[in-house]
N, C-alpha and C positions, 0 to 999 in steps of 0.2 A: 784244972788250974794251970797245969803246965802248958796245956795247949793255948790257953788264953794268954799266958805269959809269952809263949813263943810268937803268938800272933801279934801281940803288942810290940814285941821286940822287932818282929818283921816290919811292922808298920813304922816303927821308929827308925829302922834302918832305911826303909824306902823313903821316908821323909828326909832322912839325912842326905840321900842321893839327889832328891829334887827339893830344894829348900822352898818353904812356903812363901818367902818374901817376893818371889818372882812375879806372882799374880798381881799383887798391888802395884808393881812397876809398869805393867802393860796397860793398865786403865788410862793413865794420862796420855799415853801415845795414841790410843784409839780415839780419845776425845779430841786430840789435836788434829788427827786425820779427818775426822768427821767435820770439824769446824772449817778446815781448809777446803774440803769438798763442798761444804755448804756455801762458803764464800765464792768459790769458783762457779758454782751453779748460779748464784745470784748475779755474778758479773756476766755470765753467759746469757742469762735471761734478759739482762739489761741491754746487752749488745743486740740480741735478737729483736727486742722491742724497737730499738732505734732503727735497725735495718728494716723492720716491717713498716715503720712510719715513713722512712725514706722511700721504700718501694711504693707505698700507697700514694705518696706525694708525686713520685715520678710517674706512676700509673695514671694519675689524674691529669697531670700536666702533659702527658704524652698526647693528649687530644688537641693540643694547640698546634696549628699548622699555618703555614704561609702560602698564599696564592700570589704568584708573580704576575708581572705585567704581561698582557696578552694571553692570560690563562683564565679559565673559569673552573670552579670546583663544585662538585655535587656530593652531599652527604647521604650515604645509604644507611638507613636504619633497618637492620635485619634484612638487607638486600633490596629495600625499596627507597626511592628518593624522598628526602624530606622536603616537602613543598610541592607546589603544582606549577608547571610551566616555567616561566622565567624566574619565578620566586625561588625555585630550587637552585638557581645558579648563583654562586658566590663570586664576587669580584675580587680584585687585587687587595691584599692586606692580610692581617692576622685574623684567624677564625678559630672556633673551638668546636670539637666534636667529642662525643663519648668514645673512650678507647675501644679498640677492637676486642671482642667480636660484636659488641653492641652496635657500633657504628663504624662505617668505613668511608674514607675520603677518596674520591676519584677526581683527578685533575685532568682537564681537557685543554689542549692548546687551541684556544678559540681564534685568535687573530693570526697566528702563524700559518703560513702557506704549507700545505701538505703536498708531498710528492710521491707519485707512484710511477713505476716503469714497466713497460710491456716488452718482453723479448720473445713473444710467442712466434714471431716470424723472423727471428734473427739466428744466424749460424752460431755454432758452439765457439765460445771464446771465454777465457778466464779473466777475472779482474786484473791479474798481473799483466796479461797480454794487452788488455785495454789501456793500462797505465803506460806500459812501455811502447805500445804501438807496433809491436812485433807479434804477428800471428803465425800459427802453424801453416805449412804449405797446403794449398788446396788440393784435394784429391781429384781423380778423374771424373767424379760425379758427385751428386748430392747424397749425403748419408742421412736419411730421414730419422734414423734412430737417435742421432745426436744433434742434428741441425734443424732449426726451425725454418719455416718458409711460408709464403703466402702465394696463392694462385690468382693471377690477374684475370681480367675479363676476357682476354683473347687466348687464355689457356697457357700462358707462360708462367714462370716462377721468378719471384723476387724475394729478397730479404728486406724486412722492414721492422722498425722498432720505434717506440714513442715514449716520451717523458711528459707526464701530465702533472700540472700543479692546480690545486683547488683550495678553496677556503671554506671552513665550516661556518654555516649560518644558523644551524639548529643543533647545538651540542647535545641536547637530551636525546633527540631522535638518533643522531649519528652514533652516540655512545651506547645507548641502551636498547634501541629497536633492532639492532643487527648484531649478529654474533661477532662479525669482524668486518666493519665497514670499509677499511682500506682494501681488503681483498675483494669486496664487492665492486669497488671503484676500479680496481685493476682488471677484474673480469670484464667490466664494461669496456675498458680500453682495449683488451684483447679482442673482444667482439668487434669493436669499431675498426680496428686495423684490418682484420680479415674481411669484414663487410665492405670496406672501402676498396681494398685491393681487387675484389671481385667485380667492381664497377669501373675499373680503369684498365686501359691497355698498358702493356709494359712500357711502351715509349712515353705515354702520357705520365705515368707514375714516376719515371726516372728522369725525364728530360723536359717535355713540353709543358706539363701542368703540375709541377711540383707543389706550387702554392695551393692550387685548388684541391689537390690530394690531401694536403695537411688540413685545410679548412673542412673538408668532408669528414675526416677522422674526428676533428673537434666537434663538429655538429652532431655526428652520430653518438659519441660518448655523452654529450650533453643531453641528448634525447633519452638515452638509457638511464642516466642518473636521475633526471627529472621524473621519469616513469616510475622508478623505484622510490622516489621521494627520500633520498638519502640525507637531505639536510645540508647539502654542499652546493657551492657555485664553482664552475670551472673557470679558471683564470687564464691558463695558457696550455698549449699543446704543441710540442716540437716533435716532428716526425723525420726520420732518416731512412732512406731506402737505397738499396744497392742491388746490382744484378748478382746472379749466382757466381760464386768465386771462381769456379772452374770455367766460366764463360766470360771472365773479366776482360781478356784480351779482345775477344770479338766485340763486346759491348764498347770497349775503348775505341775500336776502329769505327764503329757506327757513330759514336759521339764525335770523333774527329771529322767524319764526313758531314755530319749535321752541322758542326761548327763551321766548316768550310762553306757549306751551302748557305748558312745564315750570313756569313761574312760577305760572300758574293752578292747575296740578295740585298743586304744592307747597303753595300757599295752601289748597287744598281739603283736602289731607292734614293740614295744620296745624290747620285748623278741626275736621276730624274727630277728630283726636287730642285737641283741647281739649274738644269736646263729650263724647267718650267718657271722658276723664279726670274731667270734672265729674260725669257720670252715675255713673261708678264710685265717686267720692268720696261722692256723695249716697246711692247704694245702700249703700255701706259704713256711712255714718253712720246711715241708717235701720235697717239690720240690727243695728248695735251698740246703737242705742236700744231697738229691740224686744227684743233679747237681754237688755239690762239691765232693761227693764220686766218681761220674763218672769221673770227671776231674782228681782226685787223682789216680784212678785205671788206667786210660788211660796213665797218665804220668808214673806210676809205670811200666806198661807193656812196654811202650816205653823205659824206662831206662833199664829194664831187657833184652829187645831185643837188645838194643845197647851194653849191657855188653856181651851178647852171641856173637854178631857180632865181638866185640873186641877180644874175646877169640878164635874165630874160627881159625885164622891163627896158633895159638899155638897148637891147637888140630890137625890141619892138618899136622903139622911138625912131631909130635910124639904122636899119640893117646894114647899109653900105658902109657907113662910118664905123659901125661896130666891127664889121668884118675887117676893115683896114687896120683898125687899132689892134684887134686880136691877132692879125697876121704879123704886124710889126712886133708885138710882144713875143709871139712865138718864134719869129726869126731871130729876135734878140737872144732868146734862150738857146736856140739851136746853134747860132753862129758865134757864140761867145768866145770859144777857143779856136776858131778857124782863122788861119793866117791870111788867106786870100779870099776875098769876097767879091763875087761878080753878080751884079743884079741886072736882070733883063726885064724892063717894064713892058707891058703889053703895048702893041701898036694901036694906033687910033682906030684902024679898020678892024681890029680884033684878030688879025692874022698873026701867026707865030713868027718870031724872028729866027734867023739862022746865025749862029755864033760859031766862028772857027777860031781855035786857039792853036798857036804853034808853041809847043812846050820844048824850049831849048835851054832852059835855065841850068846854070852850072850847079852842081851839088854843093851844098853848104860845107864850109870848112868845120872840122870838129873843134870844139872849144879847146883852149890851151890845157896841156897836161893830159890829154887823152890820146 
């Protein structure tokens, strides 16, 4: 009994140290926390749902894309074009494709001119030096480790580079049949430069036949592109060639000599043309004058012959009378401006007369004022 009493007393004391009303006060606090947590979770789930809906909408509308003017687009579905041939090409405007990775859109600059440059035969120069126009000094010789070059048909060395512009006419083949079509075009341009240089002498490539050199490069690259069937058309090809930099002074002297020779040759041709033109004009003038004189003389002879033919009947009727009349007319014309006229008729016996004149006339006085 005593132990039970003590135990009860101990329990009573223990209960006195930790009052029983504490437990009922914690229950409302736990319920309030659970309720707040529940509300927070519901709000979070709501936000997550809205975010998921927004993401889904954005994911769907991310497939809308714009194709600009001068562009074509191809939709790849799991890596393969959707459509066959030109049907796979989408023109300018808005289009829709399933989002990646289901479908992928590849845009091709269809109408825009593409440009590639070949510097396989050009010396080492940085873009900054190209812009400024200031290059590093030339060394005593060519450094093949850093400088490109091309060998000409006569065994000399030149520097040459080209800029090629082309247009895409078969976008599907250009984009999907080759790993890197622009690099293929550039390789063809590199080949054309070296191929052409090997078929020209250094003087032809640099001075005499610059235009033909450029045309040959364009023709060669066109043949290579058509052979590979790249789906492009070559539009233009600009080629620039220079002598080795360490020989520039020597080549400048040669160019000066060639320029002087051409100048003298052109002056000689000009003088030749001038002399020939003057000679031709003089010859034409003399020919025309002679022709006119010939026509005048022929017409004069014809007129004189016609006059004699007209006078012939009169002469035939009375030759003596005609002769006297004609003589009088002729003397009248001849002696028109003669001051002194002396007429010696023939003697009846037909012998000549002797006429002696003593000329002692005083000289005439000059007119007044002289």
